[in-house]
N, C-alpha and C positions, 0 to 999 in steps of 0.2 A: 563437436558441437560449438557453433559460433554464437548462438543467441538463445536466450531462455526467457520465457514469459511465465510469471507465476500469478495465477488467478485466485482470488479469494472473495467469497461472498458471505462468509459467516460472521455473525455478530461478535464483537470483542467481549461481550458479556456471557460468561459461562463457557467460553471456548478460547483456546489459545491459537487458533488457526491463523489469524491475521498476524500475530506476533511471530509465529513460525514461518509464515510466508516472507516476512521481512528478514528474519534470521537466515533463511535459505538463500534469499537474494543477496544478502551481504556476503554470505559464504561463497557464492558463485563469483562475485566480483573480487573476492580475495584470491581466487585462483589465478588471476591475471587480467591485464588490461584488454586482452583480446576477446573477452566474453562480454557480449551485450546482454544485460539482464535488467528486467523491469518487473515491478509488481503492480498489478491492476486490482484495485479494490472496488467492488460494486456491491449492490444490495446493502445489507446491514453492515458489511465490512467498512463502508465509508466512515462510520462512526469512530473507527480506530484513529483517524488522523484529525479528529475534532479537537481543537485547542481547548485547554482547561476543562476537560471532561469530568474531573473530580471523581474518578472511580473508587477512590479510597472510601467514600461515603457508603459504598455498598460492599466493602470488604475486599476489594480487588487491589492488586498492585498497580502502580502507575504505569502507563504505557510509554512514558517519556523515555525510558531506557532503550526500548526497542526502536523508537523513532530517532533517538540520538545515534543508534547503531546504523540506521539507514542513512542519516546525515553524514556521519563520519566516512562511510564507505561510498558516499555519493550515489546511492541507489535511487534511481528514478522511480517515483511512485505516481500512479495514475488513478484518478477517481472519476466516477460518472456523475455528471451534473443532475440528471433526473433522480438518481438515488439520493443525492444530497438534498435536493428540493423536497423529496418525500419525507425526509427526516428533519425538515426545517433548518437545514444548514445552508450557509452561503460561503463563498470563497474566502471572505475575510475571517472566517472562523477556523480555517485550516491551520494545522501546526506549521510553523515557519521554519523551513530548513535554511541553513546558512549557504549551502553550496548549490543545491538543485531544488527549485520550487516544485511543489506538487502540481502535476498537470491535470487539468479538468477537461474531460471529453464528453461527448454525447454517447449514450448507450448504443446508438446506431453505428458508432465507430469501432466497437469491440471486435467484430468479426474481421474487419480490415487489419486491426492491430495484431490479432492472433495469426493471421496469414504471413506477417512479417518475420515471425520467429521460427527457428529450427525445431525447438522443443517448447511445449506448453504443459505446465503442471497446474492442476487445480487442487487447492488445499482447503 
């Protein structure tokens, strides 16, 4: 397997799917430099990468640990513009990675991206 795409559309509230998608992606990248792995967040999952979400106010653990894991492993994360718009988000509100910035795409590009990968997982 040369390339893996991990899809997630579940809200970070009440589910750890987005965090697990990031953890799985970081794990694949840890297997070696020869594996191309990306995480694509769409739907409610785009909220995962919103900066200063303050989830502690609703009794959740901060998502920053998972996002820092993605940053350290240089895991590319992709989000969809339309889903950000529906949730009142803009690009300036995304978590800032030191190594690889979050890529914003149109929802219409999802099928094209899926076809570029050997394996696709939906979490």
